[in-house]
C-alpha positions in Angstrom: 41.9 40.1 31.0 43.5 36.7 31.1 43.7 36.7 27.3 46.1 39.6 27.3 48.3 37.9 30.0 48.9 34.6 28.2 52.5 33.8 27.8 53.7 36.8 30.0 56.3 36.3 32.7 55.0 36.8 36.3 57.3 39.7 37.0 55.9 41.7 34.1 52.2 40.9 34.7 51.1 44.2 36.3 52.8 46.3 33.6 51.4 44.1 30.9 47.9 44.3 32.3 48.2 48.1 32.5 49.4 48.4 28.8 46.6 46.0 27.7 44.0 48.2 29.5 45.4 51.3 27.8 45.2 49.6 24.4 41.7 48.4 24.9 40.6 51.9 26.0 42.3 53.3 22.9 40.5 50.9 20.6 37.2 51.8 22.2 37.9 55.5 21.6 39.2 55.2 18.1 37.0 52.4 16.8 33.6 53.2 18.3 31.8 53.1 14.9 33.1 49.5 14.3 32.0 48.4 17.7 28.5 49.8 17.1 28.4 47.9 13.8 29.4 44.7 15.6 26.8 45.2 18.2 24.2 45.7 15.5 25.4 42.6 13.7 25.2 40.6 16.9 21.7 41.8 17.7 19.8 38.6 18.6 16.6 40.1 17.1 18.3 40.9 13.8 18.3 38.4 10.8 21.8 37.9 9.5 21.1 34.9 7.2 18.0 34.1 5.1 17.6 30.5 4.1 14.9 29.3 1.6 14.2 25.7 2.2 12.8 24.2 -1.0 11.3 20.8 -0.6 9.0 18.1 -1.8 8.0 14.5 -0.9 6.3 11.5 -2.4 7.2 12.2 -6.0 6.5 8.4 -6.5 7.6 8.2 -10.2 4.9 10.6 -11.5 7.3 11.7 -14.2 4.9 12.7 -17.0 2.3 14.8 -15.1 0.2 14.6 -11.9 -2.0 11.9 -13.3 -5.6 11.6 -14.3 -7.0 14.8 -15.8 -4.2 16.9 -14.3 -2.1 16.8 -17.5 -1.2 20.5 -17.1 0.2 20.1 -13.6 3.1 18.3 -12.1 5.6 16.4 -14.2 9.3 16.1 -13.4 10.4 18.4 -16.3 8.2 21.3 -15.1 9.2 20.6 -11.5 12.9 21.0 -12.5 12.2 24.4 -14.1 10.1 25.6 -11.1 13.0 24.6 -8.7 15.5 26.5 -10.8 13.2 29.6 -10.8 12.8 29.4 -7.0 16.5 29.0 -6.4 17.1 32.3 -8.3 14.4 34.1 -6.4 15.9 32.9 -3.1 18.9 35.0 -3.8 17.3 37.9 -5.7 13.9 38.5 -4.2 14.2 37.9 -0.5 14.2 41.4 1.0 16.1 42.5 4.1 19.7 42.6 5.2 21.8 39.5 5.6 23.1 36.7 3.4 20.7 34.7 1.3 20.8 31.1 0.2 18.7 28.0 -0.5 18.7 24.3 -0.1 16.6 21.6 -1.9 15.5 18.5 0.0 13.3 15.5 -0.7 11.7 13.8 2.3 11.2 10.4 0.7 9.2 8.0 -1.5 11.3 9.1 -4.4 10.0 6.3 -6.6 7.0 4.0 -6.7 5.9 0.9 -8.6 3.7 1.6 -11.6 3.7 2.0 -15.3 6.2 4.8 -15.3 8.7 3.0 -13.1 8.1 -0.1 -15.2 9.5 1.8 -18.2 12.7 2.2 -16.1 12.9 -1.5 -15.4 12.5 -2.4 -19.0 15.2 0.0 -20.1 17.6 -1.0 -17.3 17.2 -4.7 -18.1 17.7 -4.1 -21.8 20.5 -1.6 -21.8 21.9 -1.3 -18.2 21.1 2.5 -18.3 20.0 4.2 -15.1 16.3 4.4 -14.1 14.5 7.4 -15.6 13.7 8.6 -12.0 17.4 8.6 -11.2 18.3 10.5 -14.3 15.8 13.3 -13.8 16.3 13.7 -10.1 20.1 13.8 -10.4 19.8 16.6 -12.9 17.8 18.7 -10.4 20.7 18.6 -7.9 19.2 18.0 -4.5 21.2 18.8 -1.5 19.8 15.7 0.2 17.2 13.0 -0.3 15.6 11.1 2.6 15.0 7.3 2.2 11.3 6.6 2.4 9.4 3.3 2.7 8.6 2.9 -1.0 12.3 2.9 -1.8 12.3 -0.7 -0.5 9.2 -2.0 -2.3 11.4 -4.0 -4.8 14.0 -4.9 -2.2 17.4 -3.3 -1.2 19.1 -4.2 -4.5 16.7 -2.0 -6.5 17.3 0.9 -4.1 21.0 0.5 -4.6 20.6 0.6 -8.4 18.4 3.7 -8.0 21.0 5.4 -5.9 23.8 4.3 -8.3 22.0 6.1 -11.1 22.9 9.5 -9.4 26.6 8.9 -10.0 27.5 9.6 -6.3 26.6 13.3 -6.3 23.5 13.2 -4.1 23.5 12.1 -0.4 20.7 9.8 0.7 19.8 10.1 4.4 18.4 8.0 7.2 19.7 8.1 10.8 17.8 5.1 12.0 18.5 2.4 9.3 21.3 -0.1 9.7 22.5 -1.4 6.3 25.2 -3.8 7.5 23.1 -6.8 6.5 22.8 -5.6 2.9 26.3 -5.4 1.2 25.3 -3.2 -1.7 23.7 -0.5 0.5 26.5 -0.9 3.1 29.0 -0.1 0.4 27.1 3.0 -0.5 27.2 4.0 3.2 30.9 3.3 3.4 31.4 5.6 0.4 29.4 8.3 2.1 26.6 8.3 -0.4 24.2 7.0 2.2 24.6 8.7 5.5 22.8 9.6 8.8 23.2 13.3 8.0 25.0 15.7 5.7 26.5 19.2 6.1 26.1 21.5 3.2 27.7 24.9 3.0 25.6 27.8 1.6 27.0 31.3 1.3 29.6 30.7 4.0 27.1 29.0 6.5 26.9 25.3 7.3 23.5 23.6 7.2 23.0 20.2 8.8 20.4 17.9 7.3 19.3 14.8 9.2 17.2 12.0 7.7 14.9 9.5 9.3 12.7 6.6 8.0 9.4 5.3 9.5 9.8 2.5 12.1 6.9 0.7 10.2 9.2 -0.1 7.4 9.4 -3.9 7.9 5.6 -4.2 7.8 4.8 -1.9 4.9 7.7 -2.6 2.5 10.5 -5.1 1.8 13.7 -4.0 3.5 15.0 -7.6 3.8 18.1 -7.4 6.0 18.0 -3.7 6.7 17.5 -3.2 10.4 15.2 -0.4 11.6 16.1 1.4 14.8 14.0 3.8 16.9 13.7 7.2 15.3 13.9 9.5 18.3 17.3 8.4 19.8 18.9 8.1 16.4 17.8 11.6 15.3 18.8 13.2 18.6 22.2 11.6 18.5 22.8 12.8 15.0 21.7 16.3 15.9 24.0 16.3 18.9 26.9 15.2 16.6 26.2 18.1 14.2 26.1 20.6 17.1 29.4 19.2 18.4 30.9 20.0 15.0 29.7 23.6 15.3 26.7 23.4 13.0 24.0 25.7 14.4 21.4 25.4 11.6 19.8 21.9 11.5 16.9 20.6 9.4 15.2 17.2 10.0 13.9 15.6 6.8 11.8 12.6 7.9 9.5 10.1 6.3 7.2 8.9 9.1 4.0 8.4 7.1 2.1 11.4 8.4 2.8 14.9 9.7 1.3 14.2 13.1 4.2 11.7 13.6 6.7 14.5 13.0 4.9 16.8 15.3 4.8 14.2 18.0 8.5 13.4 17.5 9.4 17.1 17.7 8.0 17.3 21.2 10.9 15.1 22.4 13.7 16.7 20.3 16.0 19.7 20.8 18.1 21.8 18.6 16.2 21.1 15.4 15.3 24.3 13.5 13.1 23.0 10.7 11.2 19.8 10.1 10.2 18.5 6.7 7.6 15.7 6.9 7.0 13.0 4.3 4.6 10.1 3.6 1.3 11.7 4.5 0.6 14.0 1.5 -1.1 16.5 3.8 -2.1 19.9 2.3 -0.7 22.9 4.1 -1.9 26.1 2.6 -2.3 29.8 3.3 -4.9 32.3 1.9 -4.1 33.2 -1.7 -2.0 30.1 -2.5 -2.6 28.8 -6.0 -3.6 25.2 -5.8 -3.8 22.3 -8.3 -7.4 21.7 -9.3 -9.1 19.4 -6.9 -6.9 20.4 -4.0 -8.9 23.6 -3.6 -11.9 21.4 -2.5 -9.9 19.7 0.2 -9.9 20.7 3.9 -6.3 21.7 4.6 -4.4 20.0 7.5 -3.3 23.5 8.5 -1.4 26.6 7.5 2.1 26.5 5.9 4.1 26.1 8.0 2.5 24.3 10.9 4.3 25.5 14.1 5.2 22.7 16.5 7.1 22.9 19.8 10.3 21.0 20.7 11.2 19.5 24.1 12.3 23.0 25.4 9.2 24.8 24.2 10.8 26.3 21.2 8.5 26.9 18.2 9.7 25.0 15.1 8.2 25.3 11.6 7.0 21.9 10.2 6.2 21.6 6.5 5.2 19.0 3.9 3.7 19.0 0.5 1.2 16.8 -1.5 3.1 14.4 -3.7 3.4 13.6 -7.4 5.6 16.7 -8.1 2.5 19.0 -7.9 4.2 21.5 -5.7 7.5 22.8 -4.5 7.4 23.8 -0.8 9.1 27.1 -0.1 10.0 27.9 3.5 11.8 31.2 4.0 13.4 31.4 7.5 15.8 33.9 9.0 18.6 33.2 11.5 20.4 35.6 13.7 24.2 35.7 14.1 24.0 33.1 16.9 22.3 30.6 14.5 18.9 30.9 16.1 15.8 30.8 13.9 14.0 34.0 14.6 11.7 34.7 11.6 9.5 32.9 9.1 8.7 35.1 6.1 5.0 35.4 5.1 6.1 34.7 1.5 6.6 31.0 2.5 4.1 28.6 1.1 3.3 26.1 -1.7 4.4 26.8 -5.2 2.4 24.7 -7.6 3.9 23.2 -10.7 1.9 24.1 -13.8 2.2 24.2 -17.6 3.4 27.4 -19.2 -0.1 28.4 -20.4 -1.2 28.8 -16.7 -0.6 32.2 -15.2 2.0 30.8 -12.8 3.2 28.2 -15.3 6.7 27.3 -16.5 8.3 25.7 -19.5 9.4 22.0 -19.2 13.1 21.6 -18.8 14.0 20.6 -22.4 16.8 18.1 -21.5 14.7 16.2 -18.9 11.7 16.3 -21.3 13.8 14.7 -24.0 15.8 12.2 -21.9 13.1 11.1 -19.4 9.5 12.3 -20.0 9.2 11.5 -23.7 10.5 7.9 -23.6 8.4 7.2 -20.5 5.4 8.5 -22.3 6.1 6.2 -25.2 6.4 3.2 -22.9 3.2 3.9 -21.1 1.4 4.5 -24.3 2.4 1.1 -25.6 0.8 -0.5 -22.5 -2.4 1.6 -23.0 -2.7 0.4 -26.6 -2.6 -3.3 -25.7 -6.2 -4.2 -25.0 -6.5 -7.5 -23.1 -10.2 -7.7 -22.5 -13.6 -6.0 -22.1 -15.7 -5.2 -19.1 -19.4 -4.9 -19.1 -19.4 -3.2 -15.7 -17.6 -0.3 -14.1 -14.7 -1.8 -12.0 -14.1 0.2 -8.9 -10.5 0.4 -7.7 -10.8 3.6 -5.8 -8.3 3.7 -3.0 -10.8 4.8 -0.4 -13.0 1.9 -1.3 -10.6 -1.0 -1.7 -9.2 -0.1 1.8 -12.5 -0.1 3.6 -15.0 -2.5 1.9 -15.5 -5.1 -0.8 -15.4 -3.8 -4.4 -15.8 -5.6 -7.7 -12.3 -4.7 -8.8 -11.0 -6.1 -5.5 -12.9 -9.3 -6.0 -11.5 -9.6 -9.6 -7.9 -9.2 -8.3 -8.4 -11.7 -5.4 -10.0 -14.2 -7.8 -7.0 -13.8 -10.1 -4.6 -14.8 -7.3 -6.7 -17.8 -6.4 -7.1 -18.9 -10.1 -3.4 -18.5 -10.9 -2.2 -20.3 -7.7 -4.6 -23.2 -8.3 -3.4 -23.4 -12.0 0.3 -23.8 -11.2 0.2 -25.3 -7.6 1.1 -28.8 -8.9 4.2 -27.5 -10.7 5.5 -26.2 -7.4 4.6 -29.2 -5.3 2.0 -27.3 -3.2 -1.7 -28.1 -2.7 -4.3 -25.9 -4.5 -5.3 -23.1 -2.3 -8.8 -22.8 -0.7 -9.0 -19.0 -0.5 -7.1 -15.9 -1.4 -6.2 -12.6 0.4 -5.1 -9.3 -1.3 -4.4 -6.2 0.8 -6.1 -3.0 -0.3 -2.8 -1.2 0.0 -1.4 -3.3 -2.9 -4.2 -2.0 -5.2 -3.0 1.4 -6.3 -3.6 4.6 -8.2 -7.4 5.1 -7.6 -8.2 3.5 -10.9 -11.8 3.1 -12.0 -12.3 1.2 -15.3 -15.6 2.1 -17.1 -17.4 -0.4 -19.3 -15.3 -1.0 -22.4 -11.7 -2.1 -23.0 -9.3 -3.3 -20.3 -5.7 -2.6 -21.2 -2.4 -3.9 -20.0 -1.8 -0.5 -18.6 -4.8 -0.9 -16.3 -3.3 -4.1 -14.8 0.0 -2.3 -14.1 -1.8 0.8 -12.7 -3.8 -1.4 -10.3 -1.0 -3.8 -9.4 2.3 -2.0 -9.8 4.5 -3.7 -7.2 6.9 -6.6 -7.5 4.6 -8.8 -5.5 4.6 -12.5 -6.4 1.6 -14.8 -6.2 2.4 -17.2 -3.3 0.9 -20.2 -1.6 0.8 -20.4 2.2 0.2 -23.9 3.5 -1.0 -25.0 6.9 -2.9 -21.9 7.9 -4.9 -22.8 11.0 -8.5 -21.7 11.1 -7.8 -19.6 14.2 -5.0 -17.9 12.3 -7.4 -17.0 9.5 -9.8 -15.5 12.0 -6.9 -13.5 13.6 -5.9 -12.2 10.1 -9.5 -11.1 9.5 -9.7 -9.5 12.9 -6.6 -7.6 12.0 -7.8 -6.3 8.7 -11.2 -5.0 10.0 -9.7 -3.3 13.1 -11.0 0.1 12.1 -13.2 -0.8 9.1 -15.1 0.6 7.4 -14.6 4.0 9.1 -10.8 4.2 8.5 -9.2 3.5 5.1 -6.1 1.2 5.8 -3.9 -0.6 3.4 -4.2 -3.8 5.5 -7.9 -4.2 4.6 -8.3 -7.4 2.6 -10.1 -8.1 -0.7 -10.9 -11.8 -0.7 -11.6 -14.8 -2.9 -13.0 -18.3 -2.2 -15.0 -17.4 0.9 -17.2 -14.8 2.6 -17.5 -13.4 6.1 -19.5 -11.0 8.3 -18.2 -8.7 11.0 -19.5 -6.3 13.6 -17.7 -2.9 13.3 -19.0 -1.9 16.8 -17.6 -4.9 18.6 -14.4 -4.9 20.6 -11.1 -5.2 18.7 -10.4 -8.9 18.3 -14.0 -9.9 18.5 -15.5 -8.3 15.4 -15.5 -11.3 13.0 -18.8 -13.2 13.4 -19.1 -15.8 10.5 -16.7 -17.2 7.9 -17.8 -19.6 5.2 -15.9 -21.1 2.3 -17.5 -21.1 -1.2 -18.0 -24.8 -0.9 -20.2 -24.3 2.3 -17.5 -25.3 4.9 -18.0 -23.2 8.0 -14.8 -21.8 9.5 -16.2 -19.4 12.1 -19.7 -19.6 13.5 -21.1 -16.7 15.6 -17.6 -15.6 16.6 -16.2 -19.1 17.4 -13.7 -21.0 15.4 -15.1 -24.3 14.2 -12.6 -27.2 14.6 -11.3 -28.6 11.3 -8.4 -29.0 8.9 -6.0 -26.2 8.3 -6.3 -24.1 5.1 -4.1 -23.3 2.1 -4.1 -19.6 1.2 -3.1 -17.8 -2.1 -1.8 -14.4 -1.4 1.3 -12.2 -2.3 4.7 -12.8 -0.8 4.6 -9.4 0.9 1.7 -10.5 3.1 3.0 -14.0 3.6 6.1 -12.4 5.2 3.9 -10.5 7.6 3.6 -7.3 5.5 0.9 -4.9 6.7 1.0 -6.7 10.0 -0.7 -9.9 8.7 -0.3 -12.5 11.5 0.4 -15.6 9.4 3.1 -16.5 12.0 6.1 -18.8 11.3 4.6 -20.7 8.3 6.4 -21.6 5.1 5.2 -20.1 1.8 6.0 -20.8 -1.8 6.1 -18.1 -4.5 4.8 -19.7 -7.7 6.7 -17.6 -10.2 4.0 -15.2 -11.4 3.7 -11.5 -10.3 0.3 -10.5 -9.1 0.0 -8.1 -12.1 0.7 -11.0 -14.5 -1.8 -13.2 -12.6 -4.5 -10.6 -13.2 -3.6 -10.3 -16.9 -3.6 -14.1 -17.3 -6.9 -14.5 -15.5 -8.6 -12.0 -17.8 -7.2 -13.3 -21.0 -7.0 -17.1 -20.5 -9.7 -19.3 -22.1 -10.1 -21.2 -18.8 -10.2 -17.8 -16.9 -12.5 -15.0 -18.0 -11.6 -15.4 -21.7 -11.4 -11.6 -22.1 -14.9 -10.9 -20.7 -15.7 -9.4 -17.3 -19.5 -9.6 -16.8 -21.8 -7.8 -14.5 -23.1 -11.2 -13.4 -19.7 -12.3 -12.2 -18.6 -8.9 -10.8 -21.6 -6.7 -10.0 -21.1 -3.1 -9.0 -20.9 -2.9 -5.2 -19.6 -6.5 -4.9 -21.5 -9.7 -4.3 -21.7 -9.8 -0.5 -18.3 -11.4 0.2 -17.6 -9.0 3.1 -20.7 -7.9 5.1 -20.6 -5.5 8.1 -23.5 -6.5 10.3 
């Protein structure tokens, strides 16, 4: 009753309370139907707000289509149309009482090195126009985009240019990155374009979206002076700040490299209603979902959504999608009037992106098709038409192979680094290298080249990043053994990007031995023994040709505090030069030089 007494003089308190009581009784008598309606509205088991969370992750510059034989699936122009259709349905087709709205979120890896992104770099350098990825994605009107690890593959300045191409209309999120050491990104944060979280208002309700980026960032990409903080405290602090502002519907969009990481994180979080995972490409599917060909043969990670539990035992839906714009995730959740998530609709699930001739297909967005897809197709076609050599043998660049064992494509690429570095070492004042190392994670796109022509496109497809051929001097023999121990930690059972393809030497290892004691013998091509029966043989330090990413400790390579010298040639250009040069392969890859299955450079005992 104190609310009625506010501002009333003490001598009049009893009378005022009596009058207030009479008024309340009168309201209860005359307005009973309204009170019933309010009680019904406030029923904690009743949905008052339906939110359709549309999402994707790991688009990775697959602008034309989903790649390979999947020409009728994916593609950014079809994806845009599918999103537009699902936005309409979120308002018109969700049954039940309550307001209805949607949000669209990307959980990271919004671009990736490769032939399609290369078209953007060529155009940007020639005309200053935005990257094709930026143009297309800005036209789709995301409510938020999480910053993933691949956004830093070309360094912070390229990420800043990518974000600039959106014109300031799209927020980019990460709660655990500190941009103060990178002026261009810090300026974007100062302008509110990069943020820890964002609040978007949909049909009168506020939705908070928090972003997070993997703590592995410094070892798997090139963030330079961007500092990476722990994910858990950064996210929980941002969630608490949103709650303090009165936001009671909160989505975490994180790029932690695998949905298990999000599920583990969730166990220590509170007050998060939905989690969107990125970086793992896991397939979550329910019976009856239409899948892209090939995905229907995979074993799903689980249903859509996977239900995790937070620190208070609350069930929270966790979702993700396979990448390459093959799907739009559609999570339909219901909140009660107190902002509690109380229902997930069975109509939630993956919506595949297919050409119009398919039964669930859509037309390509004509503007994105004209402004983005068609010029990118022309640029990629020009690369495909430029034949740089011939191979007499199938060159195996399958991701699952180059990350677990020796392959002939891996040998070719490692040899190209060694050849290129030796050729120009004198120009840069460094000794010619003894050996070369190329991480399997830097060989991309699952490309297998059959006997016949090798094109410039093949070299970009295999080696799409801005990695530069580099020379590392003074690598102690014990350091080389430590590197090899690192790359075979889980080989060949587990495919990992750190696994090395090698040139200039060979080695054996025991997969069953204890971690740190697997490497048994290492011998240079000239017969010099570096490791014998697990023991390092005393001798001079080595010079190693590699890529600058690894020389800086990328993928966890323990080079230590040694100097390295980039020699002015990208690893893609090194491969093209090696294939075409008269003193290289002179345009011919033979089965004698690069037999299928490799030549015994890496042998598990």
